[in-house]
C-alpha positions as semicolon CSV with decimal commas, in nm:
position;residue;x (nm);y (nm);z (nm)
1;M;0,000;0,000;0,000
2;S;0,136;0,342;-0,089
3;Q;0,178;0,616;0,171
4;A;-0,110;0,811;0,012
5;E;-0,348;0,514;0,061
6;L;-0,274;0,471;0,430
7;P;-0,519;0,602;0,691
8;T;-0,404;0,937;0,827
9;L;-0,342;1,035;1,186
10;L;-0,315;1,410;1,253
11;I;-0,110;1,524;1,554
12;V;-0,180;1,883;1,661
13;D;0,036;2,024;1,939
14;D;0,260;2,329;1,976
15;E;0,505;2,139;2,198
16;P;0,763;1,961;1,978
17;H;0,843;1,696;2,240
18;V;0,478;1,587;2,251
19;V;0,463;1,561;1,871
20;T;0,784;1,357;1,873
21;L;0,655;1,122;2,144
22;V;0,333;1,060;1,952
23;R;0,514;1,012;1,621
24;V;0,770;0,770;1,766
25;T;0,496;0,576;1,947
26;L;0,252;0,545;1,659
27;E;0,454;0,571;1,340
28;D;0,473;0,248;1,144
29;E;0,384;0,125;0,799
30;S;0,010;0,122;0,881
31;F;-0,048;0,498;0,923
32;R;0,050;0,819;0,754
33;I;0,123;1,079;1,022
34;V;0,067;1,449;0,957
35;E;0,163;1,725;1,202
36;A;0,029;2,071;1,282
37;T;0,146;2,315;1,550
38;D;-0,159;2,541;1,583
39;G;-0,531;2,545;1,525
40;A;-0,521;2,710;1,184
41;Q;-0,268;2,454;1,056
42;A;-0,483;2,177;1,207
43;L;-0,789;2,282;1,008
44;A;-0,586;2,308;0,686
45;A;-0,423;1,967;0,743
46;A;-0,759;1,805;0,823
47;E;-0,906;1,948;0,502
48;A;-0,612;1,825;0,296
49;H;-0,579;1,475;0,447
50;L;-0,920;1,379;0,597
51;P;-0,764;1,195;0,894
52;R;-0,921;0,893;1,066
53;L;-0,786;1,013;1,402
54;I;-0,685;1,356;1,535
55;L;-0,482;1,402;1,853
56;L;-0,560;1,764;1,938
57;D;-0,397;1,980;2,203
58;I;-0,635;2,217;2,382
59;R;-0,404;2,513;2,448
60;M;-0,249;2,638;2,124
61;P;-0,179;2,962;1,938
62;E;-0,425;3,090;1,677
63;L;-0,729;2,870;1,751
64;D;-0,754;2,654;2,061
65;G;-0,838;2,285;2,043
66;F;-1,199;2,339;2,148
67;E;-1,263;2,570;1,853
68;V;-1,083;2,338;1,611
69;C;-1,291;2,043;1,734
70;R;-1,615;2,244;1,708
71;R;-1,537;2,347;1,350
72;L;-1,442;1,995;1,246
73;R;-1,757;1,850;1,399
74;S;-1,970;2,104;1,211
75;D;-1,837;1,958;0,882
76;P;-2,003;1,627;0,782
77;R;-1,676;1,504;0,627
78;F;-1,535;1,466;0,979
79;S;-1,832;1,295;1,142
80;A;-1,650;0,960;1,159
81;T;-1,311;1,109;1,249
82;K;-1,208;1,025;1,603
83;I;-1,085;1,326;1,800
84;V;-0,877;1,291;2,117
85;M;-0,813;1,607;2,317
86;L;-0,464;1,630;2,467
87;T;-0,446;1,840;2,779
88;A;-0,203;1,918;3,058
89;S;-0,507;1,987;3,271
90;G;-0,724;1,701;3,384
91;Q;-0,992;1,945;3,498
92;E;-1,348;1,824;3,462
93;A;-1,452;2,161;3,313
94;D;-1,217;2,098;3,016
95;R;-1,353;1,746;2,971
96;T;-1,711;1,872;2,979
97;R;-1,635;2,145;2,728
98;G;-1,451;1,898;2,504
99;R;-1,744;1,657;2,503
100;A;-1,977;1,947;2,424
101;V;-1,779;2,033;2,109
102;G;-1,752;1,670;1,997
103;A;-1,432;1,517;2,135
104;D;-1,437;1,138;2,155
105;E;-1,174;1,100;2,427
106;Y;-0,925;1,281;2,647
107;L;-0,563;1,205;2,721
108;T;-0,393;1,399;3,001
109;K;-0,029;1,500;2,951
110;P;0,212;1,365;3,038
111;F;0,097;1,026;2,909
112;S;0,276;0,698;2,859
113;P;0,332;0,556;2,512
114;L;0,145;0,241;2,618
115;A;-0,159;0,443;2,728
116;L;-0,154;0,619;2,389
117;L;-0,131;0,288;2,202
118;N;-0,418;0,140;2,402
119;L;-0,636;0,445;2,342
120;V;-0,571;0,448;1,968
121;H;-0,638;0,075;1,947
122;S;-0,968;0,119;2,132
123;L;-1,076;0,401;1,898
124;L;-0,967;0,231;1,575
125;P;-0,995;-0,145;1,635
126;E;-1,097;-0,206;1,275
127;E;-0,759;-0,089;1,156
128;G;-0,597;-0,387;1,326
129;V;-0,280;-0,185;1,332
130;W;-0,140;-0,266;1,672
131;P;-0,176;-0,580;1,877
132;E;-0,397;-0,541;2,179
133;M;-0,182;-0,434;2,470
134;S;-0,233;-0,423;2,838
135;I;-0,103;-0,166;3,081
136;S;-0,100;-0,417;3,364
137;P;0,245;-0,493;3,502
138;K;0,426;-0,808;3,390
139;R;0,474;-1,080;3,644
140;S;0,820;-1,143;3,765
141;P;0,942;-1,500;3,744
142;T;0,903;-1,688;4,067
143;P;1,241;-1,739;4,235
144;G;1,363;-2,096;4,228
145;T;1,157;-2,206;3,927
């Protein structure tokens, strides 16, 4: 499958280390990853690539994540797109506002790569991209066995 035929994942965050963490965690031959660093770029990238999943920071220059989510949800082309709000604040008011504008899920920063993988797998199980993973700790071998 060519890169253009792959499902697209859009990462929108103005913090380069967050974008890098998401890219390194999720990038493989099953997804095309597109990046944006502010709300205006996010809308343009979504228009150009029609992503299956958007990881969207709340606090950004230009347009915040709430406004980007609201605008995307008002466009029928994005009705099936999964939107995950990324936030440094786990405040319930942000979650409530995000749900009101159409976010599917929330992920509080900092987050672990495994939590991100599990969330993406739960939102896009039909892609069959990643094996199901568990965040439960591995058992240590029993001494003497």
